[in-house]
N, C-alpha and C positions, 0 to 999 in steps of 0.2 A: 742893610735894613730891608726887611721884607716890604714889597709893594702892598698897598691896601687892596683888599679884595674888590674886584670889579663886580662879581656876583656873590652875594651872601644870603643864604637861607638859614634862619635861626629857629629851630624847634617848631617847625610848621606842622600843623595838624589840619587835615582836610577830611570832612565828612560829606558824602554825597548820597542822597536818598537813604539816609540813616546808616550808611556803611562807612567805616573808616578806610580811606584810601591812602592817606599818609599819616603817620603817627610820630610826632616829635622829630621830624626829618630836618637835618642840618647839612649844609654844604657850603664851603667857601672856595672861591676860585679867583686867583690873582690875575691881573691883566696879562694877557699873552699866553696864559696856560690853557691846556686842553684837557677836558674831562669826559669820561664816558659813563653813561648810566646804562646798566645792563641788567638782565634778569628776565624771568618768564613773563609772558603776556598777562596783563592784569595786575602787575605789581606796582603801578603808579608812576612809571617813567614819564609818560606823556603828561600826566597831571603836574609834574614838577615844571615842565616847560609852560604849561598853561598858567600856572601860578606866577611865573616870572613875567609873563605877558600881561598879567592882570585880568585874564579871562576867568580864572577861578580865584575866589577870595578865601583864604584860609580862616578857619574858626579860631586858630591860635597861632602864635609865632609871628615873625616879621620877615620881610624881604627887602634887601638893599641892593641897589644897582648903581655902580659908579659912585658909591658913597652917599647916595640919596635913598631915603626910605620910600618904598613903593606904596602909594596911597591913591585914592580916587582922584586926588588933585594932581599928583605927579605922574600918573600913568601915561598920559599922552606924550609928555615930554620925554620920558624914559624910553618909550617904545621907539623913538627916533634914533636911539643908540643901537637898536637890535634888528637883526635880520633873521626871520624865522622861515624855515621851509619844512613842511610836513610830508608825511609819507605819500599822500595823495593830493598834491598841490592843486588848488583851484585857480587856474590861470585866466578864467573868464573865456570870452569868445573873441574870435578875430584871427588875424594873421600874426604869426609869431613875432615878426618885426615890430608890429604895433604893440604887442603885449610888452615887449622889452622897452619900448619908448614911453609907455603909459605913465610909469612913476615920475618921469621927468616933466610931466605936464603940471605937477603940483609945485606950488611955490617953494616948499621946503627943499625940493630936489633940483630946482632949475640950474643952480650953480654947478651941478654935477653932470649936466647933459653931455659934456665932452667925453664922459666915460663910455658912451655908446661906441666910440672908436675901438674899444677893447673887445667888442663882441666877436669878431673873427678869431682873435687870439684865444678867447675863452671857449668858443665852439671847438676849436682845434684841440685845446687841452682836454676837453671832456669827450672827444671822439664824436662830436655832432657834425653832420654834414651841413655846410653853409647853405645849401638849398632849402633847408628846413625853415629858414627865415621867411620864405614866401608861402609856407604851408599854413593851412587852417589848424588852429590848436586842436580842434576836435579830431583831426586826422593823425595826431601824434600817438605813439605808443606810450605806455605808462613810464617806461624808462626815459623816453625822450622828454616827457613832461617834467619828470624829476630834474633832469639836467638843465632844461630851460629855466625852471624855477631857481635853480642854484646860480645860473648865470645872472638872472635878474637880481638876486640877492647880492652877488658880488659887485655888481655895477654901482650899488648904493654906498659902497665904502663904509659900512657900519663897523663899529668896534667889537660888537658881540654877535656871535652866530649861535642860534638854537636850531639844531638839525635833528629831525625826528625820523629815523629809519629812511633816510633820503637815498640810500642805494639799494633798497629792497627789490626794486624792479629791474636792476641792472645785471648784465652778464658780467662774469668775473673780470674781464679786461676793462670794461667801462668803470666798474666799481673801483678798481685799483687806480684809475686815472683821477676819479673824483676824490678819493681818500688822499692821494698824493698831493693834489692841489691844496687841500686844507692843511695838510701836514706842513707845507711850505709857508703858510701864512703865519709866520712866527709872531707878528704883532697883534693878531686877533685873539680874542678870548672865545673859545668854542666849547659848547656843551653838546655832545653827541648823545643820541639815544639809539642803541643798536643791540641786537641779540648776540652778535658774534664779536666778542672782545678781541679775538685773535687778529681781526682785521685792522685794529687800531693800536699797534705796538708802541706808537709814539705818545699815547695818552699819558699825561702827567699824573692823572688820578683816575682810577676805575672804581665805580661804586656799584657793588652787587646788591640789587634790591630784591626783596622777598615779600611775598604775600600781597595784600591789597586786592582791590576789586575793579580797578579801571585804569 
């Protein structure tokens, strides 16, 4: 028997500033599956992720996460199942070590504080020098910020990952390390946004998007 979809988008239409960004868009993704949204800039890939996070409210259609309908009432609870990393992550200010520790100051994450012991392992997996832990975030390169954001997301042990062009600033070797890390996370449901489908041969589903305006 098929597992129920962890992510389900049903006939979603989004209009922003009078323009149609998504028209009757549907997507179903079972738990543990990996999907890739690809297509030209402006085709609505990132808008799909913003809909799943509740940042964009569709004019039509519905969104379901882990069997629950995404609404204004359920959005905060459902976001706790999701780790999102964008192309240009905003890590805030401070030392990298403090940035990684910050989420565990919140009550919802305190039980996971022991996961910080995995930081050296994750830094090694992503090709990050451990000395970066004592650097100011503002001194990091774009690629280093992307990888630190991914480490932070992984430490929270979320079931669902929404990853928007998270390797765009990486050199080929670092990109392969990041992609391999998420390929091996067989228990996680992952929705990637990327232009280069060939870098994700393990994707269970590839959605080629066309048109759109954002």
